[in-house]
C-alpha angles and dihedrals in degrees: 000000000000117000134190110211113188118202089033092158090049127094101263098026093056093056093044091052090050093051094048091052090049087055090055100257125138111242131196106196118203128194136147093213092223122183099243082120132002107313088204089071089053091049090049090053090052090052087064086069097045110125094021101130094202093057126081123178123216121188108212140133118243090226090063095102097183094043094050092046091052092047091054093045093048099044103036096208120210093207137007128212106193110197101143116111143131098270133200133073099223096046089058088069090057104037109021097163093063087063092052092050097044104031103032105028090034092054090048093054091049092049091048090050090052092046097052097041104044097244108190098216136006116200113185139180119253123166144234084239089082089076089070112161094003105140095193118103131239100032108237127194087236090064123102113259099186098119110065116175098207136041088239090060091045091055091051092050087048090053089057091051092047090050091051093052091052092045089052098043102037105022092243109159107229132181123189120202120204104208120206115214101311117207141164142099114344089021126161118280092222095063128091098250090057097038093049095044092047092050096045095048091047097046097249126134121257124224110237106197125210085018089284095301096128138106130205132188094226112198123197118233095240090056092049092050092048090052093050094047092050097044095050087068092054102080116192116235131205109267117193090186096058107120091213091226094121113066091209092065135043147177083256121077092269137125140172125203136180118228110195139127092256088224116090116211124213110243091237091052088051091052090049090054090056092047090052093048092045095042090228137099119241124241101227129208108190113214140172124265116289122237112266094021128116129214097233146010126195125170124219101207101175093116092049091052091049092049101046107008093240135121124183108241111166108131120226095247093055093043097047092046088056091048095048090048090052092046092053093047094047102039106023105036 
């Protein structure tokens, strides 16, 4: 089959493109290589796919309506895995319009491409951030997600609503995946695993927000990729008998799943796992909660397990050792 993978120079997209090629699929990888973080890391990820005959890279911005429309018309993709987005909760407080351009306009161009070219399945990245102020644990896809606490989260919730409207109107099967704090080798420099590792190994203090009283459902990259690869083969169908009482399902060919480790880790335990992997103790600066952040995330993944028979299971010690080893090899060798 022929796949479009957006965000192919990004953390998750790069690994997904690699796996699809290994399975014998043709992959067109799209990315605009923006400078939200070091573009050299994105280029280094792409080098991992150099020489892979089944992979072709296209540099293009999702907001390029004509360019995206032409790409879809020319390539006639069987399936689309849409992972490109302006990421980051805190950056959305500083540069909100970049989230509108990438996450809202970008989703619209992808949906239009799928609509006009009979794409058989669109899988797209949502986020655990959509749960916002939800006090119930664990977060279930049946929960209300109407109170986001950042513009980033609001755009991801909007993506889910946009997908549903296209599924309903045009019979486009869509599956949204709410990722929970993805980490691992080649991870993003703006996320805590990278920031903490970089600071600890270079003898700088780390900022410990909410005085360490936080939990995150950290999910290792290999588990995320496995979930994506499995779920893209599970194509939602129209279901006239769906009672429409669960917002993660619909009469339309539409589904939402969580992908998380289903085992929240205390922030201090997470820091200890980095210290152990790095062989150094962190210099900690305890600080209050940041705007737009939440104290805990915890994924209910029952529906994912039922759909694909898979549960992420990489423990934090194993995952952080792999990340620290990669960091040392990439930045210190």
